[in-house]
N, C-alpha and C positions, 0 to 999 in steps of 0.2 A: 706165699712160694712154699713149697714140697720139695725138701732135696733128695737124694737117693737113699736116704737114711730114713725118710718119713718126718723128720722136723720140720715144722711149720712156722715158716718166720714172717713178718707184714712188712712189706718194702712199698713206700709211696712211688707211684709211675703213671705209666700211661704214655702212649708213643708221643704226642705233642708235648706233653710234660717233660718226657726224656729229653726231647729236643732243646726246649727252652731252658731246662736246668744245666744240659750241657754247653751249652750258648753261654749262660753268665757265668759256670766254671771257666769257660776259655776268656773270660774278659769282656765279651759282648753285652748289649743292652737287650734286654729279651722281657717281652711281655705274653703272657699268656691269657687267651680267653677259654676258660673251661667251664665244668658244672661237677659241684659234688655238694654234699649234704652238711649241714652243721650236726655232724656226728662225730664219734671218735675218729673213724676212718679220714673223714672231711678236714678234720683238725690237722692230722698226722699228715694229711696231703700239702693243704695250705701253709704249713709250718714250714716244712721242707722246702717248698718253692721259695717262700718269701725269705727263709735264712740264708738262702744259696743267692740270692739277688735278683730272684724273676719277680716281678711286677704282673698283678693280677689286673687284667682288664677289668674295667668298670661294668662291662656288659656281660660279665662273666655270672652264669647263675648259681648261687650259693646256698640255697635253702631245698635242694632236692629232699625226699622223703630218707633217702639215703644214699651212700655214696658208691658210687660204680666200684665193680671188684672184678679181678681178673686173677683167677687162681691157676697157678703156674707149677707145674711139675717139671722138675730138671732131671734129666736121666743122667745115667755113668758117664757120657760122652758130653756132657754139660748141655746138651741142646733141651730147648724148653718148648713144652707143652702147654696149650691153654683151654680155660673154661671161663666163659664169660657172664657177668650180670651187669648188664649196661643200659643207662639211661642217657639220652641225647635230645634234649627240648628242642624245639625252636628259638632264637634268641633275637633275630633281627629288629623285633618290636622295641628291643630294650634300648640301645644307643648305636643304630645303623652308621652313622656318619662318622663316630669317632672311632669305630673298630680298625685298627691298622692305617689310620689315616697319615700318619706321618712316618711311618715305616719305610726303611728301605727295602725290606725284604718280608713278603707274609708267607709262612710257611702251614702247609695242613698236609692231612694225611689220616692214614687208617680208618677207624670204624667212625671219625668225625664226618668221612665224608662218604659215607655208606647207610648209617642207620638214619630214619626217619624218626620226626619231622627235620631235626637238625642239618641233615645233610643238603636238603636243598637250600638252605639258608648258608651253609659254606659256598656251593656253588654260585650263588648268588652274589656273595663276598668277593669271591675271588675274580669273576667275571668283572665286576664293580672297580676292583682295584689295580686289575693287571694294566690300565694306562698310566699310572703312578706309582708303581711298586714292582719290584721283582717278585713272580711267583714262584715258590718252591713246594714240591708235592712227592710224597713218598705212599704210594698204594698200600703199603705193609699189610698185606692180606690175613685176613681171619675167616678163611671158610667157612668155619661152623656158623657163624654169624652172618655172611654176606650174600645167602642165598643162592637163587640162581646164578652159575657163572656166567652166563652170556648177560644176563642184566647187569651183573657185578662189571663185567667188563665194558660194557657200554658207558657206565658213569666213571670207570676208571679213564677211560678214553676221553669223556669230553673234558675231564680235569688237566689231563694231559695236553688236550689241544688248547688249553689256556693257561698254561705253565709255561715258563721258561725254563726251569731248573725241574729234571726228574730224576729221582734215585728212586731204585727197585731193586729187589733181589732176584738172585737167580730162581729160589724157590718161590717166590711171588709169580714170576714169569712162567714158570712150569704149569702151575695152578689156570692164568689168566689166559695163555696161549699154549696149551699142551701140544709139544711134537715139534714146535717152532724155535729155534737157536735164539740165545739173547742178542746178538749180533742183528738177526734179521728184524725182531720185535725193536731194538732200540734204532735203526734206520728208518723205521715206518713211524716211531714216536716223533722222528725229528720231522718227516713229513707232515705230520698232524700239527705241528707248531713249536714243539719244544725247541730250545737253543742248545741244551746241554742234557742228555741222557746219560746216566751213571747206572751202571748194575754191579752189585756186589756179587762177589763168588766164593764166599765163605775163605776157606784155605787156600784158594786159587787166587785171591786177591781181587781187583776190581778192574772195571772195564769202563771206558766211556767213548761217547761219541760226540762231535760237532760237526757241522756241516762240512767242516774242513780236514778233520782227521779222526782216527780212531786209534785209541790208548790203551793200553791194559799194563798195570801195575802189581808187584807180587805182593801177598800179604806179609806183613811183619810175624814172627814166629814167638807166640807166647803160651804158657801153659794155661789152657782154658778151664775156669771153674765153672763160668754158665755164659749163655749167648744172650740173657735179658740184656735188653736196651741197646744191645751191639749195633743194630741197624741205625737206631735213632742216633747213637754217638757218632755212627759215620755221618749220617746227616748235618749233625751240627758242626762235625769238624772241617766238612767240606764247605758249608756256607761260611765258617770262620776264615776259611782259607780263600774264600771269594771276596769276602768283605776286606782283607787284609790287603788284598790286591785290587781294591777298588772296582769290584765286578758286579757290585750289586745296586739296586736302584734303576728307575725307568730310564733314567738319562745316560745310564752306562749299557744298555742292550746292545747296541753297536759292538761294545768292547769285548762284551761278553761271546758275541759271535765271531768274533774276530780273532778269540783267544788262541795262541798255538800251543801244538801240541808238548814242548816241553813243562810250559804253565801248567797246562791240565795234568800232566804228569805229577809234576809236584804237589797239586792240591789234593789227586786222589791218595797219595803215599800219606801227605799230613792228615786227611779223614782216617785213613787205614790203619794208623797210629793212635789216633783216638778211640777208634773201635776195640782194636786189641787190647789196648790197656784197662777197656771196660770188660772185657771177656775175663781179664785175669783176675776180677775179685767178682764176689758173690754181690747179685742183685744189680739194679740199674743203676751203677756208683760209679759214674765218669770221671774223667780225669781233672785235676785242675791246670791251668797253664802252668804252674810253676811244677808241676808234677809232669807234667807233657815235657817240656824243657828239660828237666833234670834226667829224664830217660835215656837221651843221646840215640835216637832210633837209629837201626842201620840202614843203610841203603835200600831201595826198592828199585827191581828190574824194571823195565818198561820195554813193550813191544807194540807194533803196531805199524800202518802205513807210513811213508814220508811225507 
């Protein structure tokens, strides 16, 4: 990461890795399927994850020639811009029946769902697990690596149609569906098959839709240091909130579909608090459960139809 002064610092991360790390810090059991090299960056990543309680799935590839790197520039406004050197291999030939087999929720997203050849394995895995596991998906778009927008949109919506929970940023939707409002796309994605669609709106909070309700909550106000990992922290905060309410797992799909608007609003607020605290410090450095509890977050307002 390069900050506005030009100082460069190494931070372990990556979208699904950030989600797994945040989940573990929030007291959840988290297993990550990943790929990295046995080099200095790979060891930094592996040690960072395991020391925070993340288990590496046995199907993970840990002998790449080099570990994938994202070069991040953070502007004076705290917003991040990215350049990538990424490798994502096929993996289902390693242990396809064990990956996520006992999990209540399987989360995926970002470049793992787009870059070949591993992306096709991700889609196959998600389709195979949906009957027994809640599927969570965050497109977390990186346009510089995603190629043709229409082709990327087709893959994103294949995954939306195979997911129960979809979290997406307003910026991602502006790239995927230029000129379409997030409320329109959110409802379209419900029609594709998702049960809960959540759109993060930066400083404007978060919006969510189920087949019963539409809800929006305000953002928690913090001094933004940088936004790296904020969306991933929100995702993990949302999944933690769902798990606390026993709304994860294939047997709980009916309960997820029937969730009331006040519960959705509360979960969005909890997720937004996790993201806000992540924005308040440098790097993808999400809070622990103890830190989150100690901050006594302010109440967030709720808007939507009754």
